[in-house]
Backbone bond lengths (Angstrom), bond angles and torsions (degrees), N, CA, C in turn:
res aa  C-N    CA-C-N  psi(-1)  N-CA   C-N-CA  omega(-1)  CA-C   N-CA-C  phi
1 M - - - 1.455 - - 1.520 109.45 -
2 N 1.297 117.93 126.20 1.455 122.44 179.11 1.524 110.07 -103.40
3 L 1.320 115.78 150.61 1.452 119.74 179.06 1.515 111.19 -97.77
4 F 1.328 116.45 148.92 1.451 117.83 166.46 1.511 108.27 -148.78
5 H 1.312 114.98 160.87 1.459 120.49 -173.11 1.521 110.95 -116.52
6 R 1.305 114.40 143.23 1.454 120.81 175.52 1.513 106.42 -128.38
7 R 1.310 117.02 120.75 1.455 120.19 -175.10 1.525 110.92 -90.94
8 I 1.333 114.62 126.84 1.463 121.11 176.10 1.521 106.22 -125.07
9 G 1.319 117.40 104.99 1.456 120.55 -174.53 1.520 108.75 65.15
10 V 1.325 115.87 -123.31 1.460 119.67 179.57 1.519 111.21 -100.59
11 D 1.337 117.08 2.59 1.459 120.42 -177.32 1.520 109.87 -97.62
12 V 1.307 115.54 140.62 1.454 120.50 176.76 1.518 108.41 -108.04
13 I 1.317 115.58 119.50 1.451 120.54 179.04 1.519 107.72 -91.64
14 T 1.307 116.77 123.94 1.452 121.05 177.84 1.518 108.34 -101.22
15 S 1.323 116.04 120.32 1.449 119.24 177.78 1.511 108.78 -122.68
16 A 1.308 117.83 -165.65 1.450 119.25 -173.14 1.511 112.05 -149.23
17 V 1.333 114.68 158.74 1.452 120.32 174.55 1.521 107.13 -85.72
18 I 1.310 117.72 109.64 1.455 122.37 -179.57 1.522 109.59 -117.71
19 P 1.323 119.90 113.76 1.464 120.24 174.09 1.526 108.41 -68.29
20 L 1.308 116.73 103.11 1.456 120.38 -174.05 1.516 112.38 -82.51
21 T 1.331 117.13 8.26 1.455 119.58 176.80 1.515 110.57 -63.51
22 S 1.339 117.40 -21.77 1.451 119.59 177.33 1.526 111.26 -67.64
23 F 1.337 117.23 -17.72 1.457 122.09 175.66 1.533 110.02 -99.43
24 D 1.330 116.34 13.85 1.464 122.05 -176.16 1.513 110.24 59.67
25 C 1.330 115.29 38.52 1.453 121.64 -177.69 1.528 108.58 -118.85
26 P 1.326 119.42 134.85 1.468 121.70 -172.39 1.517 115.43 -80.90
27 H 1.319 118.82 -2.79 1.453 120.45 -173.13 1.522 113.04 -105.24
28 T 1.304 115.42 161.65 1.461 121.22 179.84 1.517 109.65 -146.43
29 I 1.332 116.38 142.69 1.464 120.77 170.37 1.515 106.54 -82.40
30 V 1.331 117.67 128.69 1.455 120.26 -174.78 1.518 111.39 -118.40
31 D 1.285 115.95 139.08 1.458 123.44 179.33 1.523 109.31 -84.54
32 P 1.334 118.57 114.48 1.464 120.59 -176.33 1.518 113.04 -70.49
33 Q 1.340 118.37 -24.76 1.458 120.42 -179.32 1.525 110.79 -74.22
34 Q 1.325 117.06 -42.82 1.461 120.33 178.25 1.525 111.47 -74.53
35 K 1.353 115.80 -21.59 1.469 120.72 -179.70 1.531 110.92 53.04
36 T 1.324 115.05 46.59 1.450 119.47 177.52 1.515 109.84 -71.36
37 T 1.301 116.12 160.25 1.461 121.36 -179.12 1.518 109.57 -118.91
38 L 1.334 115.76 40.70 1.461 119.47 -178.53 1.522 111.08 -62.57
39 K 1.321 116.49 -48.39 1.459 119.68 -179.28 1.525 108.83 -175.35
40 N 1.332 115.28 145.41 1.465 121.71 178.61 1.527 111.63 64.31
41 Q 1.291 117.27 -174.03 1.451 121.14 -176.14 1.522 111.10 -88.45
42 F 1.354 115.90 167.77 1.453 121.85 -174.85 1.532 112.36 -68.89
43 A 1.329 113.96 156.42 1.463 122.86 171.44 1.523 113.99 62.25
44 K 1.328 117.54 25.36 1.462 120.51 179.66 1.525 109.87 -102.92
45 W 1.328 115.97 127.32 1.447 119.92 171.75 1.522 107.74 -73.09
46 H 1.300 115.18 158.28 1.455 119.48 178.58 1.524 109.27 -59.90
47 S 1.310 115.97 129.94 1.464 120.71 -179.16 1.530 109.72 -109.29
48 P 1.325 117.31 154.65 1.456 120.14 -176.21 1.523 112.49 -60.24
49 C 1.317 114.98 141.52 1.454 119.11 175.02 1.521 108.46 -120.51
50 G 1.298 118.05 165.64 1.443 121.41 -174.90 1.515 114.72 -71.59
51 K 1.361 115.99 -26.59 1.455 118.46 -173.77 1.527 113.38 -81.99
52 H 1.318 116.47 -31.58 1.459 119.63 -177.11 1.524 110.34 -135.02
53 P 1.332 118.26 60.18 1.470 120.38 -174.42 1.523 113.61 -61.76
54 D 1.326 117.23 -37.55 1.462 119.00 -178.82 1.524 110.80 -66.07
55 F 1.324 115.70 -46.39 1.462 120.03 179.62 1.532 110.93 -63.25
56 C 1.319 115.86 -45.75 1.459 120.83 -176.83 1.521 111.75 -64.14
57 N 1.325 116.67 -46.66 1.454 120.21 -179.72 1.523 111.21 -64.82
58 H 1.318 116.67 -35.33 1.458 120.30 178.19 1.531 109.86 -61.93
59 M 1.331 115.93 -42.65 1.459 120.20 -179.99 1.528 110.60 -59.21
60 V 1.316 116.36 -46.95 1.460 120.92 -177.23 1.520 111.21 -68.00
61 N 1.326 116.67 -48.17 1.457 120.93 -175.97 1.522 112.28 -64.65
62 E 1.324 116.94 -44.21 1.452 119.84 -177.59 1.528 111.55 -67.24
63 A 1.337 116.62 -34.55 1.463 120.15 -179.22 1.512 112.52 -65.70
64 S 1.333 116.74 -19.67 1.463 120.31 -178.37 1.522 112.81 -90.73
65 K 1.341 116.96 0.00 1.457 120.29 -177.39 1.527 110.40 -107.86
66 P 1.328 117.87 111.09 1.468 119.77 -178.86 1.518 113.79 -54.43
67 H 1.344 117.38 -38.30 1.462 119.28 -175.03 1.523 112.55 -72.12
68 T 1.349 118.17 -13.65 1.459 119.68 178.18 1.522 111.76 -108.53
69 A 1.332 116.41 5.23 1.466 119.55 -176.77 1.520 111.97 -60.92
70 R 1.326 116.76 -42.30 1.463 120.02 -178.00 1.531 110.71 -62.53
71 L 1.336 116.65 -45.74 1.452 120.19 -179.86 1.515 111.61 -64.01
72 L 1.334 116.51 -42.94 1.456 120.83 -179.83 1.511 110.78 -61.90
73 H 1.326 115.89 -47.36 1.452 119.47 -177.71 1.514 111.15 -63.01
74 S 1.333 116.82 -42.56 1.453 120.91 179.54 1.525 110.48 -60.14
75 S 1.319 116.27 -40.92 1.454 120.29 -179.07 1.514 111.54 -66.39
76 L 1.339 116.11 -40.93 1.458 119.63 -179.68 1.518 111.88 -66.10
77 I 1.338 116.37 -44.99 1.445 120.26 -178.96 1.524 110.46 -62.22
78 A 1.335 116.38 -35.80 1.462 120.33 -177.08 1.522 112.28 -69.57
79 M 1.333 117.20 -17.37 1.452 120.01 -174.83 1.520 112.21 -69.51
80 T 1.309 118.77 -36.01 1.455 120.34 -176.07 1.510 110.66 -161.56
81 T 1.319 115.67 152.38 1.458 122.48 171.87 1.512 106.31 -138.82
82 Q 1.310 116.99 116.58 1.456 122.05 -176.09 1.529 109.53 -87.40
83 V 1.341 116.01 128.41 1.459 121.65 -179.82 1.523 109.49 -135.33
84 A 1.333 116.17 135.58 1.462 120.98 176.87 1.526 109.14 -111.34
85 L 1.324 116.20 129.31 1.463 121.46 178.68 1.521 109.94 -103.70
86 T 1.321 116.06 126.56 1.465 122.02 172.02 1.521 106.17 -101.38
87 K 1.304 117.87 113.84 1.464 121.09 -172.16 1.526 112.82 -66.40
88 I 1.315 116.90 -35.96 1.468 120.91 176.78 1.522 107.58 -136.22
89 S 1.316 116.85 109.73 1.460 120.51 -178.00 1.526 111.10 -71.16
90 S 1.325 114.76 143.54 1.472 120.30 175.57 1.521 111.29 -103.50
91 N 1.353 115.57 6.32 1.461 120.28 179.64 1.521 110.43 -69.37
92 A 1.328 116.86 132.08 1.460 121.23 -175.64 1.521 112.45 -65.08
93 K 1.320 117.94 -33.50 1.462 121.03 -179.06 1.526 111.83 -79.25
94 T 1.313 115.71 -39.00 1.459 120.07 -178.07 1.516 112.29 -73.64
95 G 1.330 116.20 -41.21 1.452 120.42 -175.47 1.518 110.76 84.33
96 P 1.312 118.00 175.89 1.471 122.80 -172.57 1.527 114.54 -78.20
97 I 1.316 116.38 66.96 1.460 121.90 175.63 1.529 108.54 -124.40
98 P 1.324 118.01 161.85 1.461 119.39 175.52 1.532 110.50 -66.12
99 T 1.313 115.92 140.22 1.467 121.61 176.34 1.525 108.48 -136.97
100 T 1.314 116.21 161.26 1.464 119.66 178.12 1.514 111.02 -130.33
101 T 1.316 114.55 163.91 1.462 123.37 172.82 1.526 107.56 -134.18
102 S 1.331 116.91 126.34 1.461 121.12 177.95 1.517 109.99 -104.93
103 E 1.315 115.74 148.86 1.455 120.77 -178.38 1.531 112.00 -55.19
104 R 1.320 116.30 155.21 1.463 121.30 -173.60 1.529 111.95 -65.16
105 A 1.317 118.06 -21.80 1.462 120.56 179.29 1.526 111.75 -63.63
106 T 1.332 117.46 -16.05 1.464 120.07 177.92 1.522 111.69 -76.19
107 C 1.314 117.93 -14.70 1.469 121.10 -179.65 1.532 110.36 -80.32
108 W 1.297 115.65 134.86 1.457 122.15 177.50 1.519 109.24 -80.29
109 E 1.321 116.90 134.90 1.460 120.31 -177.10 1.526 112.72 -69.72
110 G 1.323 116.68 -13.29 1.459 119.61 176.67 1.513 113.46 -83.20
111 C 1.320 116.92 -5.17 1.474 120.27 176.67 1.519 108.63 -59.49
112 P 1.332 118.36 131.51 1.473 120.21 -178.07 1.523 113.93 -61.49
113 F 1.330 116.61 -17.31 1.461 119.88 -179.66 1.531 112.17 -105.19
114 F 1.335 116.82 8.92 1.454 119.79 -176.65 1.527 111.74 -63.23
115 A 1.322 116.66 -47.30 1.470 120.48 -177.00 1.521 112.31 -82.70
116 K 1.324 116.12 -35.12 1.459 119.90 -179.63 1.521 109.61 -155.56
117 G 1.317 114.89 147.06 1.456 119.48 177.41 1.511 115.30 103.54
118 C 1.330 118.56 -9.89 1.462 120.84 -178.71 1.525 110.00 -74.18
119 Y 1.332 116.11 122.12 1.460 120.46 -177.49 1.532 111.89 -65.73
120 A 1.329 116.91 -24.37 1.462 121.00 -174.86 1.524 113.16 -77.65
121 K 1.320 117.26 -3.65 1.458 119.99 -178.50 1.525 113.47 -87.38
122 S 1.322 116.92 3.36 1.467 119.36 178.88 1.522 109.20 -138.89
123 G 1.315 115.58 161.90 1.451 120.67 178.66 1.520 113.15 81.09
124 P 1.324 116.68 -174.95 1.468 121.95 -178.04 1.528 113.20 -57.60
125 Q 1.337 116.98 -36.19 1.457 119.81 -179.85 1.523 111.43 -63.18
126 A 1.332 117.07 -32.53 1.462 120.71 178.98 1.525 110.77 -64.66
127 L 1.325 116.53 -39.03 1.467 120.12 178.98 1.524 110.53 -65.68
128 H 1.324 115.57 -42.74 1.462 120.32 179.08 1.523 110.15 -64.67
129 W 1.325 116.32 -43.97 1.467 121.78 -179.19 1.526 110.65 -60.18
130 R 1.327 116.07 -40.30 1.459 120.11 179.74 1.532 110.73 -63.94
131 K 1.322 116.03 -41.86 1.462 120.07 179.63 1.528 111.18 -63.81
132 V 1.326 115.62 -40.39 1.467 119.66 178.40 1.530 110.09 -65.08
133 S 1.322 116.31 -43.75 1.464 121.51 -178.71 1.523 112.10 -65.30
134 E 1.318 116.63 -28.94 1.463 121.03 178.77 1.522 112.19 -83.89
135 G 1.333 116.27 -7.82 1.454 119.56 -178.75 1.507 114.55 87.04
136 A 1.353 116.96 4.95 1.461 120.80 -178.90 1.525 111.83 -78.96
137 R 1.315 116.81 -20.73 1.463 121.74 178.01 1.527 109.36 -133.40
138 G 1.312 115.43 155.82 1.448 119.80 175.99 1.517 113.39 94.30
139 V 1.324 114.95 -176.72 1.456 122.07 -176.79 1.522 109.24 -136.20
140 S 1.315 116.18 173.30 1.453 120.82 177.80 1.524 109.67 -71.00
141 W 1.323 115.91 167.11 1.463 120.63 -179.04 1.534 111.74 -58.88
142 G 1.314 116.47 -43.81 1.451 120.50 -179.88 1.515 112.47 -60.71
143 E 1.332 116.20 -43.32 1.463 120.33 178.41 1.528 110.51 -67.83
144 F 1.309 116.10 -35.89 1.467 120.61 178.64 1.531 111.15 -61.29
145 T 1.316 117.21 -46.25 1.466 119.50 -179.23 1.532 111.11 -64.01
146 K 1.315 116.85 -31.20 1.471 119.84 175.29 1.529 110.45 -64.02
147 L 1.334 116.61 -38.64 1.462 120.78 178.40 1.529 111.08 -66.31
148 V 1.326 116.05 -36.40 1.467 119.79 178.13 1.524 109.83 -63.89
149 R 1.317 116.88 -41.16 1.468 120.77 179.28 1.527 112.48 -61.61
150 K 1.326 115.71 -25.46 1.468 120.14 -178.36 1.529 112.85 -83.86
151 M 1.328 117.53 -9.74 1.460 120.02 177.53 1.527 110.09 -65.02
152 Q 1.317 115.81 151.14 1.456 119.79 177.02 1.519 110.49 -63.15
153 R 1.304 116.40 146.32 1.463 120.59 176.68 1.520 109.31 -65.16
154 G 1.326 115.01 139.49 1.455 119.93 -177.90 1.515 114.08 86.37
155 Q 1.341 116.26 -2.54 1.473 120.33 -177.87 1.521 111.59 -69.07
156 L 1.326 116.43 126.79 1.460 122.24 171.49 1.514 107.88 -81.14
157 W 1.339 117.52 130.09 1.455 119.63 177.98 1.518 110.02 -149.15
158 R 1.326 114.33 151.24 1.470 120.22 -177.92 1.515 110.59 -110.50
159 H 1.314 115.10 123.74 1.458 120.72 174.73 1.525 109.29 -91.00
160 N 1.321 115.82 129.12 1.464 123.85 174.22 1.526 115.90 72.53
161 V 1.330 114.26 77.38 1.459 119.21 165.15 1.522 107.49 -63.41
162 S 1.305 115.93 -35.11 1.468 122.33 167.82 1.520 107.84 -142.65
163 G 1.322 114.97 153.99 1.450 120.24 -172.58 1.518 109.83 99.76
164 D 1.330 115.97 176.53 1.468 120.79 -177.36 1.528 108.14 -140.52
165 L 1.301 116.91 -165.70 1.458 121.49 -178.49 1.525 110.29 -78.11
166 P 1.335 118.08 148.87 1.469 120.28 178.32 1.526 110.32 -60.13
167 H 1.323 115.91 138.94 1.460 120.75 -177.60 1.517 109.39 -148.85
168 N 1.307 116.39 -178.84 1.465 120.09 -175.48 1.525 113.15 -92.52
169 G 1.333 116.98 12.93 1.461 120.49 -179.36 1.506 113.01 93.85
170 L 1.334 116.13 -11.80 1.461 120.90 -178.24 1.526 110.98 -119.14
171 G 1.320 115.91 11.35 1.456 120.54 177.96 1.506 114.89 92.61
172 D 1.343 117.69 1.40 1.461 120.78 177.53 1.527 108.58 -86.16
173 I 1.321 116.70 110.64 1.460 121.87 -174.52 1.529 110.83 -63.42
174 D 1.316 115.19 139.71 1.464 121.60 178.66 1.526 108.61 -76.41
175 A 1.321 117.08 101.47 1.464 122.19 -175.94 1.525 111.94 -64.76
176 D 1.323 116.82 -35.11 1.461 120.07 -179.29 1.530 111.36 -65.26
177 K 1.324 115.65 -45.69 1.464 118.80 179.20 1.529 111.10 -64.40
178 M 1.317 116.57 -37.80 1.458 118.77 -179.88 1.528 111.53 -70.37
179 Q 1.317 116.40 -30.92 1.463 120.32 173.66 1.522 109.94 -63.30
180 Q 1.334 115.31 -42.30 1.464 120.66 178.72 1.529 110.80 -61.80
181 L 1.327 115.84 -42.13 1.465 119.26 -178.89 1.531 110.92 -69.68
182 S 1.319 116.94 -40.93 1.464 120.15 178.67 1.523 110.70 -61.14
183 D 1.331 116.52 -41.54 1.458 120.76 178.62 1.528 110.85 -63.99
184 A 1.339 116.11 -43.34 1.465 120.40 -179.47 1.533 111.50 -65.63
185 N 1.304 116.13 -29.80 1.469 121.43 -176.01 1.535 113.32 -82.19
186 R 1.296 119.09 -6.46 1.465 121.23 -176.31 1.532 111.13 -52.50
187 G 1.330 115.60 128.87 1.456 120.30 -179.19 1.508 113.52 85.91
188 R 1.340 116.45 -4.37 1.466 121.33 178.54 1.522 108.90 -117.51
189 K 1.308 117.12 171.11 1.459 120.75 -173.66 1.527 111.13 -117.60
190 G 1.312 115.60 66.75 1.456 120.18 178.49 1.513 111.69 -82.63
191 Y 1.310 115.84 148.01 1.466 120.63 177.21 1.519 109.78 -151.33
192 T 1.316 115.24 157.84 1.460 120.52 179.52 1.518 109.69 -160.37
193 Y 1.331 115.36 -172.64 1.468 123.05 -179.64 1.523 107.72 -136.38
194 T 1.316 116.98 153.74 1.464 119.09 176.57 1.520 110.99 -140.55
195 H 1.339 113.86 141.72 1.458 121.30 174.73 1.527 110.77 -109.08
196 H 1.333 116.88 13.26 1.455 119.37 175.74 1.529 108.89 -66.61
197 P 1.336 117.41 153.00 1.471 120.26 -176.88 1.529 111.32 -62.69
198 L 1.313 115.44 145.64 1.464 120.37 -178.91 1.524 110.64 -87.92
199 T 1.311 114.97 66.48 1.456 121.29 174.21 1.524 108.03 -78.04
200 A 1.320 116.14 168.68 1.466 119.99 -179.65 1.529 111.24 -58.79
201 D 1.337 117.49 -43.79 1.463 120.68 -179.33 1.527 111.25 -66.08
202 N 1.335 116.79 -42.93 1.460 119.77 179.73 1.525 111.80 -65.25
203 I 1.317 116.52 -39.88 1.464 120.15 177.88 1.520 110.39 -60.61
204 Q 1.331 116.16 -39.42 1.466 120.26 178.47 1.523 110.82 -62.19
205 V 1.337 116.78 -41.81 1.460 120.86 178.53 1.526 109.91 -62.34
206 L 1.327 116.85 -45.48 1.462 120.88 -179.91 1.522 111.22 -62.75
207 Q 1.305 117.16 -42.96 1.462 120.66 179.23 1.522 111.00 -63.70
208 D 1.318 116.47 -41.94 1.463 120.28 -179.99 1.524 111.16 -63.12
209 C 1.327 116.44 -47.16 1.466 120.16 -178.97 1.527 111.22 -63.48
210 N 1.319 116.28 -44.30 1.467 119.53 -179.94 1.525 111.29 -62.56
211 S 1.316 117.21 -37.21 1.469 120.15 -179.22 1.522 111.90 -70.32
212 K 1.335 116.62 -21.10 1.464 120.87 -178.27 1.528 113.12 -98.71
213 G 1.327 116.88 4.75 1.460 118.97 174.39 1.504 116.67 102.46
214 F 1.336 116.95 -5.30 1.466 118.98 174.15 1.518 106.96 -101.88
215 T 1.318 117.15 111.96 1.455 122.29 -171.60 1.520 111.87 -84.32
216 I 1.312 116.15 124.71 1.464 121.78 174.42 1.516 108.18 -119.95
217 N 1.312 116.22 117.43 1.461 122.54 177.47 1.520 110.02 -91.23
218 A 1.316 116.77 132.16 1.464 120.30 172.83 1.521 108.06 -76.05
219 S 1.316 117.27 125.54 1.466 121.71 -179.92 1.523 109.70 -90.07
220 T 1.333 115.98 131.41 1.458 120.82 -179.68 1.526 109.95 -131.42
221 E 1.335 115.92 172.51 1.461 121.11 -175.98 1.525 113.44 -103.36
222 N 1.321 117.90 2.27 1.465 120.02 174.10 1.523 108.91 -161.89
223 V 1.300 116.12 157.48 1.461 121.02 -173.61 1.523 112.25 -69.53
224 E 1.324 117.93 -27.49 1.463 120.18 179.20 1.536 110.28 -67.38
225 T 1.318 116.53 -40.88 1.456 120.06 176.83 1.522 110.61 -65.99
226 A 1.327 116.66 -41.83 1.462 120.41 177.63 1.524 110.77 -60.13
227 D 1.311 116.30 -42.38 1.464 121.98 177.63 1.533 109.91 -58.83
228 K 1.316 116.80 -46.56 1.462 122.12 -178.87 1.523 111.26 -62.74
229 V 1.337 116.72 -42.29 1.467 121.42 179.25 1.522 110.40 -61.37
230 M 1.320 116.58 -44.50 1.458 120.26 -179.09 1.526 111.33 -66.20
231 T 1.319 116.55 -38.71 1.459 121.24 -179.11 1.518 111.90 -69.94
232 E 1.325 116.80 -45.61 1.458 120.67 -173.98 1.532 114.37 -81.39
233 H 1.337 116.96 -29.49 1.467 118.88 -172.29 1.521 114.32 -119.68
234 N 1.318 116.89 -5.16 1.462 120.98 178.08 1.531 112.21 56.36
235 I 1.322 115.69 44.32 1.457 121.34 174.12 1.522 107.84 -128.11
236 P 1.331 118.24 150.68 1.468 120.37 179.72 1.523 110.67 -68.26
237 A 1.322 115.95 148.44 1.464 119.95 -179.30 1.520 110.10 -140.61
238 V 1.312 115.03 152.29 1.461 122.12 175.81 1.520 108.07 -127.18
239 A 1.312 115.87 163.97 1.467 120.20 -178.57 1.521 110.22 -140.15
240 V 1.306 115.44 147.69 1.465 121.74 172.16 1.523 107.24 -91.49
241 V 1.326 116.63 133.21 1.463 121.62 176.16 1.525 108.12 -121.90
242 K 1.302 116.39 167.81 1.465 120.00 -176.28 1.526 111.56 -63.95
243 S 1.306 114.32 152.26 1.468 120.78 -173.14 1.514 113.45 -63.75
244 D 1.340 117.50 -21.88 1.464 119.83 -178.29 1.530 113.06 -92.15
245 E 1.330 117.37 13.53 1.465 120.81 177.62 1.530 109.94 -63.45
246 T 1.323 117.53 124.02 1.470 121.81 -176.88 1.527 113.42 -111.15
247 R 1.316 117.26 -11.53 1.465 119.66 -178.65 1.530 110.81 -75.41
248 R 1.315 115.70 145.53 1.463 120.74 174.62 1.527 110.08 -87.10
249 F 1.320 115.73 -36.36 1.452 122.08 -179.23 1.525 109.02 -138.76
250 F 1.316 116.38 147.68 1.450 121.38 170.03 1.519 107.64 -162.36
251 T 1.293 118.43 -178.87 1.457 120.99 -178.39 1.521 110.83 -126.67
252 T 1.321 114.82 157.06 1.458 120.69 175.31 1.525 108.59 -79.40
253 S 1.313 116.87 176.29 1.463 120.20 -179.17 1.529 112.38 -63.73
254 S 1.344 115.98 -23.58 1.466 119.41 179.05 1.521 112.39 -89.66
255 G 1.338 116.10 -5.33 1.455 119.98 178.86 1.512 115.38 100.30
256 R 1.340 117.95 1.80 1.470 119.74 178.97 1.533 109.77 -72.11
257 K 1.305 116.77 136.67 1.460 121.76 -178.62 1.523 111.68 -72.75
258 V 1.321 114.94 140.77 1.462 122.01 175.82 1.519 107.58 -120.49
259 I 1.331 116.73 128.37 1.464 122.06 176.55 1.524 107.93 -112.72
260 V 1.306 116.49 122.58 1.462 120.30 176.27 1.526 108.15 -74.90
261 C 1.298 116.65 133.22 1.469 122.63 -176.15 1.523 111.65 -41.98
262 P 1.327 117.82 115.19 1.464 120.94 -178.03 1.526 113.80 -59.47
263 A 1.346 116.73 -30.59 1.461 119.87 -178.60 1.520 112.29 -68.80
264 T 1.335 117.13 -18.76 1.461 120.32 178.03 1.531 111.77 -89.50
265 I 1.327 115.60 -8.44 1.472 120.54 -176.92 1.526 112.18 -109.91
266 H 1.321 115.65 -42.62 1.466 120.56 -174.35 1.526 111.20 -108.41
267 E 1.307 116.82 131.86 1.453 121.40 -178.24 1.527 112.50 -67.57
268 N 1.310 116.80 -26.59 1.462 120.22 -176.18 1.537 113.28 -94.98
269 V 1.347 116.90 12.51 1.452 121.20 179.57 1.524 109.86 -116.85
270 T 1.320 116.60 133.46 1.468 122.77 175.85 1.527 108.67 -131.22
271 C 1.309 116.39 172.79 1.468 120.01 174.69 1.528 110.07 -58.16
272 A 1.334 115.94 -35.12 1.461 121.01 -178.42 1.521 112.12 -63.35
273 T 1.337 116.99 -33.38 1.467 120.20 -177.99 1.523 112.91 -99.44
274 C 1.333 116.90 -9.91 1.465 121.14 -176.01 1.528 111.63 -95.91
275 G 1.308 116.47 -72.99 1.453 120.98 176.75 1.518 116.38 78.72
276 L 1.338 118.64 9.59 1.460 119.98 -178.62 1.529 112.41 -62.08
277 C 1.311 116.73 -39.94 1.468 120.34 -176.73 1.519 112.56 -68.53
278 Q 1.331 116.91 -17.50 1.458 120.04 179.67 1.528 111.87 -84.20
279 Q 1.322 116.97 -11.69 1.465 121.11 -178.33 1.526 109.56 -81.35
280 S 1.298 116.60 98.94 1.460 120.57 -175.00 1.522 112.98 -73.67
281 D 1.320 117.58 -21.60 1.460 120.80 -178.22 1.523 113.42 -99.79
282 R 1.325 116.70 17.46 1.464 119.69 -177.76 1.527 110.29 -70.69
283 S 1.320 115.10 159.08 1.463 120.57 -178.69 1.522 112.41 -103.32
284 F 1.310 118.15 -2.60 1.460 122.20 -175.09 1.525 112.30 -113.66
285 V 1.325 114.85 156.58 1.464 122.44 175.16 1.526 108.73 -88.19
286 V 1.314 117.16 140.15 1.460 121.68 171.80 1.523 107.54 -100.42
287 A 1.324 116.17 128.34 1.465 120.97 -178.23 1.523 111.05 -111.35
288 F 1.310 115.54 138.69 1.465 121.78 179.32 1.525 110.01 -116.83
289 P 1.328 118.07 116.40 1.468 119.29 174.79 1.527 110.22 -62.67
290 A 1.310 116.50 141.31 1.465 120.55 176.51 1.523 108.97 -55.16
291 H 1.325 115.93 137.98 1.456 119.21 -177.90 1.523 109.67 -147.49
292 G 1.307 115.29 173.67 1.456 119.99 -179.58 1.517 112.69 86.75
293 N 1.320 115.15 -178.02 1.463 120.66 -177.26 1.523 113.26 -65.11
294 A 1.323 116.28 -20.67 1.470 119.51 -176.47 1.525 112.78 -101.16
295 K 1.313 117.83 15.59 1.465 119.24 -174.26 1.533 113.22 -62.69
296 K 1.315 117.63 -32.07 1.461 119.08 178.37 1.531 110.14 -65.86
297 T 1.305 116.40 -38.86 1.451 120.81 176.69 1.522 110.36 -64.94
298 V 1.331 115.80 -44.76 1.458 120.81 -179.83 1.514 110.83 -61.24
299 N 1.323 117.55 -38.02 1.453 121.52 179.43 1.533 112.16 -57.53
300 T 1.327 115.56 -29.85 1.471 119.37 -179.95 1.535 111.91 -82.45
301 L 1.342 115.99 -14.47 1.457 119.99 -175.66 1.517 113.10 -99.30
302 V 1.339 116.84 -18.18 1.472 120.17 -177.87 1.519 109.74 -101.90
303 A 1.322 114.69 150.19 1.467 119.59 -178.58 1.515 111.62 -90.48
């Protein structure tokens, strides 16, 4: 599902690309920026069809009302979350472990790298991410959790090489979906990162998942913030540091140890052989030097 915005006065309506063929309906809302070719021509809102006139008209009418935009968007996001599982990654940094990619709609627009600086927007991963976001690759959330259950026990795997946790479009993490994933991950070593806001409800979701064996790292833009998150909320955190960082280890102002991602320093180390980010009870921050085509941009965004 892809997001797009329609401005009405000062309000921005966030809607989504929903293949309505699952409702036996011939129409689709299409994102003009992504220029997807799911169905019909670009930039068309869903139009009424003969088979489901009440449903179709509701979609159109509600999307035009600023005061119902939040409810509409939340409902659309809750309908599906597309995820693609790569059973054995060929990425040199990740190593040969299972990895996933979630559709771009899972990313919160408040992420500091949403508009610029996201490494996943370029290179081969960007092409894959686009296909997943368009629905051409991957499976629904329910099918995805079934695939996780089929992984061998003890398997280390990384969720979301790109994408984030399912949410309601406003950064509120879907606790039910995360419960499903935590349950599916039992006996396995799944881990991921999130840039969703650290609200009280989101922190509770992160704490619950971490306590059940599915590790979620809070992503931050500097090691001091990561230190604070770990101290105040007892959840693992990571930080982005500037691309020219040469230290292997250092400490925050409070004395907390920071380890720069070993896979970015040593050629013979991968996520598969490291596993630091999967340790939810660790006492240290993991730092990632800015990388990719957007690293210069990222350098200006991190402290």
